[in-house]
All heavy atoms as an XYZ file, in Angstrom:
636
protein
N       0.042     42.712    -25.691
C      -0.246     43.976    -24.960
C      -0.125     43.747    -23.394
O      -0.035     44.700    -22.686
C      -1.603     44.531    -25.386
C      -1.924     45.807    -24.815
S      -0.894     47.121    -25.494
C      -1.677     48.539    -25.085
N      -0.207     42.539    -22.963
C      -0.163     42.258    -21.601
C       1.147     42.747    -21.009
O       1.194     43.100    -19.784
C      -0.436     40.734    -21.237
C       0.673     39.879    -21.641
C       0.851     39.305    -22.844
C       1.808     39.529    -20.923
N       1.948     38.512    -22.912
C       2.606     38.642    -21.674
C       2.180     39.854    -19.579
C       3.792     38.074    -21.195
C       3.371     39.208    -19.102
C       4.202     38.413    -19.952
N       2.242     42.807    -21.770
C       3.480     43.309    -21.195
C       3.422     44.775    -20.783
O       3.942     45.105    -19.719
C       4.642     43.095    -22.253
C       5.034     41.655    -22.534
C       4.269     41.132    -23.805
O       3.317     41.783    -24.267
O       4.597     40.070    -24.173
N       2.748     45.504    -21.582
C       2.527     46.954    -21.292
C       1.750     47.145    -20.037
O       1.992     47.950    -19.202
C       1.944     47.715    -22.457
N       0.703     46.283    -19.908
C      -0.234     46.366    -18.699
C       0.627     45.986    -17.429
O       0.524     46.580    -16.477
C      -1.400     45.447    -18.904
C      -2.323     45.936    -19.978
O      -2.329     47.102    -20.295
O      -3.074     45.037    -20.474
N       1.453     44.911    -17.640
C       2.228     44.470    -16.513
C       3.225     45.513    -16.109
O       3.483     45.832    -14.920
C       2.963     43.146    -16.845
C       3.817     42.654    -15.735
C       3.258     42.199    -14.544
C       5.182     42.709    -15.866
C       4.084     41.711    -13.558
C       6.015     42.227    -14.830
C       5.443     41.759    -13.695
N       3.883     46.139    -17.090
C       4.891     47.201    -16.888
C       4.216     48.396    -16.128
O       4.812     48.946    -15.185
C       5.499     47.645    -18.157
N       3.013     48.768    -16.520
C       2.298     49.846    -15.855
C       1.932     49.457    -14.459
O       2.049     50.302    -13.546
C       1.003     50.215    -16.664
C       0.302     51.402    -16.119
C       1.192     52.653    -16.208
N       0.629     53.714    -15.346
C       0.096     54.826    -15.816
N       0.090     55.040    -17.084
N      -0.295     55.762    -14.975
N       1.568     48.246    -14.194
C       1.265     47.820    -12.824
C       2.477     47.845    -11.989
O       2.390     48.381    -10.833
C       0.713     46.343    -12.872
O      -0.485     46.329    -13.602
C       0.431     45.823    -11.487
N       3.626     47.383    -12.469
C       4.868     47.458    -11.672
C       5.220     48.897    -11.432
O       5.651     49.284    -10.276
C       6.039     46.680    -12.434
C       7.318     46.983    -11.777
C       5.684     45.172    -12.503
N       5.167     49.748    -12.463
C       5.478     51.167    -12.300
C       4.602     51.785    -11.199
O       5.024     52.581    -10.373
C       5.314     51.871    -13.619
C       5.577     53.341    -13.488
C       6.858     53.850    -13.557
C       4.526     54.316    -13.414
C       7.185     55.191    -13.446
C       4.784     55.655    -13.338
C       6.118     56.078    -13.323
N       3.313     51.549    -11.278
C       2.375     52.124    -10.281
C       2.634     51.630     -8.889
O       2.265     52.375     -7.921
C       0.894     51.778    -10.680
C       0.466     52.535    -11.847
O       1.014     53.593    -12.231
N      -0.570     52.015    -12.466
N       3.299     50.453     -8.730
C       3.559     49.998     -7.383
C       4.918     50.605     -6.815
O       5.165     50.374     -5.646
C       3.622     48.542     -7.388
C       2.327     47.823     -7.582
C       2.348     46.336     -7.691
O       3.420     45.747     -7.620
O       1.277     45.730     -7.925
N       5.633     51.300     -7.695
C       6.847     51.918     -7.225
C       6.565     53.060     -6.222
O       5.679     53.858     -6.445
C       7.679     52.479     -8.379
C       8.169     51.420     -9.278
S       9.016     52.037    -10.753
C      10.618     52.172    -10.000
N       7.276     53.088     -5.148
C       7.063     54.058     -4.088
C       7.368     55.482     -4.599
O       6.636     56.426     -4.404
C       7.814     53.709     -2.826
C       7.382     54.469     -1.630
C       8.072     53.933     -0.446
O       7.999     52.735     -0.188
O       8.601     54.758      0.374
N       8.581     55.619     -5.194
C       8.964     56.906     -5.694
C       9.865     56.756     -6.916
O      11.056     56.729     -6.894
C       9.826     57.600     -4.575
O      10.203     58.875     -4.962
N       9.141     56.642     -8.110
C       9.840     56.429     -9.328
C      10.771     57.604     -9.693
O      10.448     58.812     -9.516
C       8.838     56.152    -10.385
C       7.562     56.705     -9.764
C       7.756     56.730     -8.276
N      12.045     57.353    -10.107
C      12.945     58.371    -10.455
C      12.787     58.635    -12.037
O      11.956     58.020    -12.635
C      14.314     57.993    -10.128
C      14.850     56.708    -10.804
O      14.239     56.276    -11.744
N      15.854     56.101    -10.286
N      13.607     59.552    -12.504
C      13.506     59.909    -13.883
C      13.728     58.715    -14.851
O      12.993     58.581    -15.843
C      14.622     60.990    -14.240
C      14.571     61.532    -15.659
C      13.272     62.101    -16.087
C      15.683     62.472    -15.847
N      14.673     57.817    -14.519
C      14.845     56.665    -15.334
C      13.644     55.810    -15.462
O      13.298     55.250    -16.472
C      16.123     55.843    -14.863
N      12.884     55.684    -14.325
C      11.685     54.849    -14.324
C      10.607     55.526    -15.100
O       9.867     54.840    -15.920
C      11.190     54.713    -12.858
O      12.115     54.086    -11.975
N      10.501     56.784    -15.045
C       9.553     57.539    -15.819
C       9.829     57.457    -17.308
O       8.959     57.199    -18.102
C       9.462     59.009    -15.417
C       8.636     59.189    -14.213
C       9.111     59.317    -12.887
C       7.275     59.348    -14.114
N       8.138     59.522    -12.043
C       6.943     59.513    -12.700
C       6.227     59.270    -14.943
C       5.667     59.644    -12.237
C       4.903     59.422    -14.521
C       4.658     59.599    -13.161
N      11.086     57.539    -17.660
C      11.511     57.439    -19.060
C      11.249     56.045    -19.595
O      10.753     55.899    -20.749
C      13.012     57.781    -19.223
C      13.226     59.280    -19.182
O      12.374     60.113    -19.421
N      14.497     59.678    -18.989
N      11.467     55.010    -18.766
C      11.231     53.638    -19.219
C       9.737     53.442    -19.484
O       9.380     52.776    -20.603
C      11.729     52.673    -18.181
N       8.857     53.855    -18.613
C       7.440     53.616    -18.802
C       6.923     54.434    -19.988
O       6.093     53.969    -20.780
C       6.622     53.830    -17.522
C       5.202     53.213    -17.625
C       6.509     55.263    -17.050
C       5.158     51.765    -17.735
N       7.338     55.708    -20.105
C       6.939     56.517    -21.243
C       7.443     55.936    -22.523
O       6.676     55.800    -23.512
C       7.396     58.015    -21.090
C       6.665     58.677    -19.914
C       7.214     58.795    -22.299
C       7.215     59.976    -19.462
N       8.697     55.491    -22.612
C       9.166     54.836    -23.831
C       8.473     53.567    -24.128
O       8.179     53.229    -25.359
C      10.714     54.537    -23.627
N       8.100     52.813    -23.096
C       7.315     51.581    -23.295
C       5.982     51.805    -23.971
O       5.642     51.175    -24.884
N       5.225     52.817    -23.441
C       3.927     53.042    -24.005
C       4.052     53.718    -25.378
O       3.241     53.480    -26.255
C       2.986     53.797    -23.033
C       2.715     53.077    -21.790
C       3.507     55.212    -22.779
N       5.130     54.438    -25.540
C       5.396     55.079    -26.819
C       5.668     54.005    -27.950
O       5.246     54.175    -29.059
C       6.557     56.063    -26.763
N       6.380     52.974    -27.437
C       6.735     51.918    -28.435
C       5.485     51.158    -28.899
O       5.461     50.507    -29.939
C       7.670     50.942    -27.844
O       7.114     50.185    -26.881
N       4.340     51.246    -28.178
C       3.066     50.734    -28.567
C       2.222     51.744    -29.313
O       1.021     51.605    -29.532
C       2.340     50.238    -27.336
S       3.123     48.917    -26.426
N       2.786     52.897    -29.669
C       2.182     53.988    -30.359
C       0.963     54.535    -29.618
O      -0.067     54.853    -30.235
C       1.756     53.550    -31.819
O       2.854     53.216    -32.593
N       1.067     54.531    -28.374
C      -0.008     55.043    -27.471
C       0.361     56.466    -27.042
O       0.890     56.688    -25.861
C      -0.188     54.116    -26.270
C      -1.530     54.412    -25.556
O      -2.036     55.521    -25.592
N      -1.973     53.425    -24.779
N       0.107     57.456    -27.909
C       0.474     58.812    -27.650
C      -0.274     59.354    -26.445
O       0.290     60.116    -25.680
C       0.278     59.689    -28.917
N      -1.531     59.080    -26.381
C      -2.330     59.614    -25.237
C      -1.793     59.178    -23.906
O      -1.737     59.988    -22.989
C      -3.805     59.252    -25.431
C      -4.533     59.888    -26.554
O      -4.128     61.032    -26.951
N      -5.555     59.289    -27.130
N      -1.448     57.870    -23.769
C      -0.930     57.444    -22.562
C       0.445     58.013    -22.278
O       0.718     58.345    -21.094
C      -0.855     55.842    -22.592
C      -0.302     55.262    -21.335
C      -1.272     55.258    -20.152
O      -2.375     55.634    -20.281
O      -0.759     54.867    -19.093
N       1.259     58.167    -23.276
C       2.560     58.736    -23.080
C       2.441     60.173    -22.608
O       3.188     60.629    -21.694
C       3.367     58.660    -24.388
N       1.535     60.901    -23.241
C       1.403     62.321    -22.803
C       0.727     62.408    -21.419
O       1.095     63.293    -20.659
C       0.496     63.129    -23.837
C       1.184     63.293    -25.158
S       2.791     64.072    -25.102
C       2.371     65.650    -24.403
N      -0.106     61.482    -21.101
C      -0.702     61.408    -19.724
C       0.401     61.168    -18.687
O       0.429     61.846    -17.650
C      -1.737     60.318    -19.673
O      -2.257     60.227    -18.367
N       1.243     60.243    -19.029
C       2.409     59.997    -18.107
C       3.319     61.188    -17.961
O       3.808     61.493    -16.891
C       3.202     58.770    -18.570
C       2.466     57.442    -18.294
C       3.088     56.293    -19.193
C       2.582     57.044    -16.840
N       3.604     61.815    -19.120
C       4.386     63.015    -19.110
C       3.811     64.142    -18.208
O       4.488     64.784    -17.488
C       4.560     63.538    -20.534
C       5.322     64.816    -20.585
C       6.652     64.849    -20.441
C       4.777     66.016    -20.924
C       7.428     65.985    -20.477
C       5.427     67.210    -21.047
C       6.781     67.146    -20.790
N       2.503     64.262    -18.390
C       1.802     65.245    -17.506
C       1.921     64.856    -16.017
O       2.190     65.749    -15.200
C       0.389     65.363    -17.934
O      -0.349     66.234    -17.165
N       1.685     63.634    -15.693
C       1.836     63.159    -14.327
C       3.257     63.341    -13.798
O       3.401     63.778    -12.655
C       1.391     61.665    -14.273
C       1.361     61.142    -12.876
C       0.950     59.652    -12.868
O       0.327     59.177    -13.793
O       1.247     59.037    -11.840
N       4.256     63.098    -14.682
C       5.617     63.365    -14.289
C       5.827     64.818    -13.896
O       6.508     65.119    -12.924
C       6.509     62.904    -15.505
C       7.928     63.095    -15.257
S       8.800     62.580    -16.811
C      10.317     63.345    -16.537
N       5.276     65.727    -14.753
C       5.357     67.125    -14.346
C       4.685     67.509    -13.099
O       5.197     68.312    -12.307
N       3.521     66.821    -12.877
C       2.792     67.110    -11.556
C       3.688     66.715    -10.370
O       3.562     67.300     -9.298
C       1.502     66.270    -11.526
C       0.508     66.817    -12.510
O       0.662     67.953    -13.075
O      -0.436     66.042    -12.851
N       4.572     65.801    -10.539
C       5.461     65.356     -9.451
C       6.769     66.183     -9.461
O       7.726     65.813     -8.787
C       5.740     63.872     -9.569
C       4.508     63.036     -9.354
C       4.815     61.611     -9.411
N       3.559     60.826     -9.333
C       3.473     59.686     -8.747
N       4.520     59.095     -8.174
N       2.353     59.037     -8.745
N       6.781     67.215    -10.302
C       7.947     68.168    -10.397
C       9.201     67.535    -10.727
O      10.303     67.900    -10.377
C       8.066     68.901     -9.033
C       6.764     69.675     -8.729
C       6.913     70.496     -7.458
O       7.918     70.433     -6.766
O       5.949     71.235     -7.089
N       9.174     66.466    -11.614
C      10.341     65.856    -12.252
C      10.574     66.562    -13.590
O       9.702     66.904    -14.292
C      10.165     64.368    -12.491
C      10.201     63.531    -11.207
C       9.671     62.141    -11.558
C      11.612     63.437    -10.671
N      11.845     66.889    -13.807
C      12.228     67.589    -15.080
C      12.557     66.593    -16.109
O      13.498     65.725    -15.927
C      13.425     68.482    -14.686
C      13.032     69.611    -13.674
C      13.880     69.214    -16.072
C      14.142     70.398    -13.250
N      11.899     66.631    -17.210
C      12.179     65.691    -18.396
C      13.598     65.974    -18.880
O      14.155     67.056    -18.889
C      11.069     65.942    -19.396
C      10.633     67.362    -19.032
C      10.863     67.523    -17.594
N      14.123     64.887    -19.557
C      15.392     65.041    -20.216
C      15.218     64.732    -21.735
O      14.088     64.547    -22.183
C      16.467     64.200    -19.572
C      16.178     62.689    -19.615
O      15.192     62.294    -20.297
O      16.977     61.957    -19.051
N      16.329     64.608    -22.398
C      16.224     64.384    -23.853
C      15.564     62.998    -24.221
O      14.910     62.958    -25.200
N      15.787     62.051    -23.351
C      15.177     60.694    -23.604
C      13.688     60.806    -23.429
O      12.963     60.246    -24.178
C      15.713     59.672    -22.602
C      15.252     58.276    -22.816
C      15.538     57.770    -24.194
C      15.938     57.360    -21.772
N      13.231     61.623    -22.445
C      11.841     61.790    -22.265
C      11.162     62.429    -23.578
O      10.161     61.927    -24.104
C      11.452     62.747    -21.167
O      12.270     62.392    -20.035
C      10.024     62.745    -20.735
N      11.767     63.411    -24.073
C      11.315     64.156    -25.316
C      11.407     63.155    -26.544
O      10.453     63.104    -27.269
C      12.127     65.410    -25.585
C      11.685     66.044    -26.875
C      12.005     66.389    -24.420
N      12.415     62.461    -26.601
C      12.575     61.460    -27.676
C      11.409     60.442    -27.686
O      10.809     60.100    -28.704
C      13.909     60.727    -27.707
C      14.081     59.771    -28.821
C      15.303     58.866    -28.577
N      15.389     57.910    -29.600
C      14.659     56.769    -29.718
N      13.732     56.514    -28.773
N      14.853     55.895    -30.702
N      11.125     59.917    -26.547
C      10.004     58.924    -26.321
C       8.728     59.583    -26.714
O       7.827     58.889    -27.398
C      10.017     58.459    -24.898
O      11.142     57.784    -24.571
N       8.440     60.756    -26.343
C       7.166     61.443    -26.732
C       7.076     61.619    -28.228
O       6.046     61.417    -28.812
C       7.056     62.837    -26.004
C       6.924     62.720    -24.527
C       6.913     64.168    -23.937
C       5.599     62.045    -24.177
N       8.185     61.970    -28.881
C       8.204     62.078    -30.344
C       7.956     60.784    -31.002
O       7.198     60.666    -32.001
C       9.528     62.664    -30.827
C       9.728     64.125    -30.633
C      11.224     64.508    -30.901
C       8.812     64.955    -31.455
N       8.489     59.714    -30.489
C       8.230     58.376    -30.999
C       6.815     57.981    -30.865
O       6.267     57.219    -31.698
C       9.150     57.356    -30.339
S      10.847     57.448    -30.834
N       6.106     58.445    -29.826
C       4.729     58.074    -29.646
C       3.869     58.763    -30.701
O       2.782     58.254    -31.029
C       4.283     58.473    -28.249
N       4.263     59.930    -31.177
C       3.447     60.708    -32.087
C       3.789     60.299    -33.502
O       4.627     60.955    -34.184
C       3.683     62.196    -31.867
S       3.173     62.713    -30.106
N       3.139     59.314    -33.931
C       3.481     58.713    -35.285
C       2.528     59.146    -36.449
O       2.693     58.762    -37.546
C       3.507     57.195    -35.217
O       2.211     56.743    -34.777
C       4.508     56.672    -34.279
N       1.607     60.073    -36.110
C       0.723     60.521    -37.158
C       0.427     61.969    -36.887
O       0.610     62.524    -35.707
C      -0.610     59.734    -37.063
O      -1.369     60.046    -36.010
N      -0.052     62.668    -37.834
C      -0.434     64.141    -37.710
C      -1.491     64.290    -36.501
O      -1.423     65.280    -35.750
C      -0.988     64.562    -39.008
C      -0.426     63.658    -39.967
C      -0.240     62.325    -39.275
N      -2.357     63.377    -36.383
C      -3.389     63.455    -35.387
C      -2.761     63.356    -33.957
O      -3.027     64.203    -33.059
C      -4.389     62.344    -35.451
C      -5.559     62.362    -34.424
C      -6.258     63.717    -34.337
C      -6.492     61.167    -34.615
N      -1.894     62.411    -33.767
C      -1.172     62.315    -32.425
C      -0.332     63.503    -32.127
O      -0.218     63.990    -31.023
C      -0.460     61.017    -32.252
O       0.514     60.893    -33.326
C      -1.416     59.808    -32.282
N       0.294     64.043    -33.198
C       1.108     65.300    -32.960
C       0.216     66.445    -32.517
O       0.569     67.216    -31.619
C       1.816     65.657    -34.239
C       3.105     64.932    -34.528
C       3.580     65.299    -35.948
C       4.206     65.254    -33.427
N      -1.017     66.519    -33.131
C      -1.938     67.580    -32.772
C      -2.408     67.330    -31.302
O      -2.508     68.285    -30.506
C      -3.142     67.614    -33.696
C      -4.163     68.571    -33.337
C      -4.023     69.959    -33.576
C      -5.361     68.128    -32.681
C      -4.955     70.873    -33.227
C      -6.321     69.051    -32.322
C      -6.127     70.403    -32.604
O      -7.085     71.330    -32.189
N      -2.777     66.099    -30.971
C      -3.196     65.841    -29.645
C      -2.159     66.106    -28.551
O      -2.461     66.353    -27.431
C      -3.725     64.357    -29.542
C      -4.927     64.097    -30.334
C      -5.184     62.580    -30.398
O      -4.324     61.741    -30.302
N      -6.443     62.215    -30.705
N      -0.889     65.990    -28.933
C       0.210     66.254    -28.005
C       0.568     67.670    -27.819
O       1.491     67.938    -26.986
C       1.447     65.369    -28.453
N      -0.062     68.611    -28.505
C       0.382     69.993    -28.502
C       0.584     70.541    -27.015
O       1.566     71.267    -26.792
C      -0.628     70.868    -29.244
C      -0.373     70.912    -30.692
C      -1.362     71.847    -31.382
O      -2.451     71.974    -31.070
N      -0.849     72.431    -32.476
N      -0.325     70.315    -26.042
C      -0.091     70.823    -24.744
C       1.257     70.390    -24.169
O       1.907     71.122    -23.443
C      -1.264     70.276    -23.940
C      -2.323     70.049    -24.953
C      -1.601     69.579    -26.136
N       1.658     69.168    -24.411
C       2.943     68.708    -23.934
C       4.114     69.371    -24.562
O       5.104     69.646    -23.886
N       3.999     69.743    -25.840
C       5.096     70.429    -26.537
C       5.279     71.805    -25.942
O       6.327     72.315    -25.835
C       4.846     70.463    -28.009
C       4.631     69.144    -28.661
C       3.752     68.738    -29.476
C       5.486     67.923    -28.425
N       3.884     67.439    -29.835
C       4.959     66.833    -29.207
C       6.656     67.672    -27.624
C       5.503     65.626    -29.236
C       7.195     66.391    -27.699
C       6.652     65.370    -28.416
N       4.197     72.410    -25.602
C       4.247     73.789    -24.964
C       5.012     73.694    -23.640
O       5.871     74.551    -23.365
C       2.862     74.343    -24.751
C       2.194     74.726    -26.002
C       0.925     75.521    -25.717
N       0.143     75.596    -26.980
C      -0.960     74.879    -27.185
N      -1.443     74.054    -26.268
N      -1.578     74.974    -28.349
N       4.805     72.615    -22.866
C       5.591     72.438    -21.633
C       7.115     72.295    -21.935
O       7.972     72.893    -21.304
C       5.016     71.263    -20.818
C       5.929     71.018    -19.636
C       3.613     71.580    -20.310
N       7.346     71.457    -22.937
C       8.757     71.150    -23.272
C       9.455     72.468    -23.731
O      10.626     72.647    -23.408
C       8.787     70.061    -24.331
C       8.384     68.736    -23.708
C      10.251     69.937    -24.962
C       8.165     67.616    -24.704
N       8.764     73.293    -24.440
C       9.408     74.579    -24.917
C       9.843     75.442    -23.708
O      10.794     76.165    -23.798
C       8.492     75.336    -25.876
C       8.270     74.703    -27.211
C       7.153     75.359    -28.008
O       6.385     76.204    -27.501
N       7.073     74.981    -29.201
N       9.059     75.350    -22.703
C       9.414     76.206    -21.453
C      10.712     75.664    -20.821
O      11.486     76.411    -20.243
C       8.237     76.133    -20.484
C       7.005     76.876    -21.073
C       8.605     76.782    -19.115
C       5.790     76.715    -20.285
N      10.844     74.351    -20.897
C      12.040     73.720    -20.255
C      13.235     74.006    -21.056
O      14.173     74.526    -21.020
C      11.906     72.186    -20.175
C      10.625     71.856    -19.303
C      13.077     71.516    -19.652
C      10.227     70.396    -19.454
């Protein structure tokens, strides 16, 4: 798990992460089945007025590996439907 922590530290130190950087960190936490963290990052990405792409959506879907995580991610899906 230290790799994910290290990746988040590096990401947080980036001055102005672009869409590729956001997709990489979201995909990374999604690969650890951390839906809450992936959705939190997605929300933060929206706060910075970055528009998600197909890779962003795919990563979020990969993070939601159970009915509970799909339910918890509902606010994010509403945002994606608008896009």
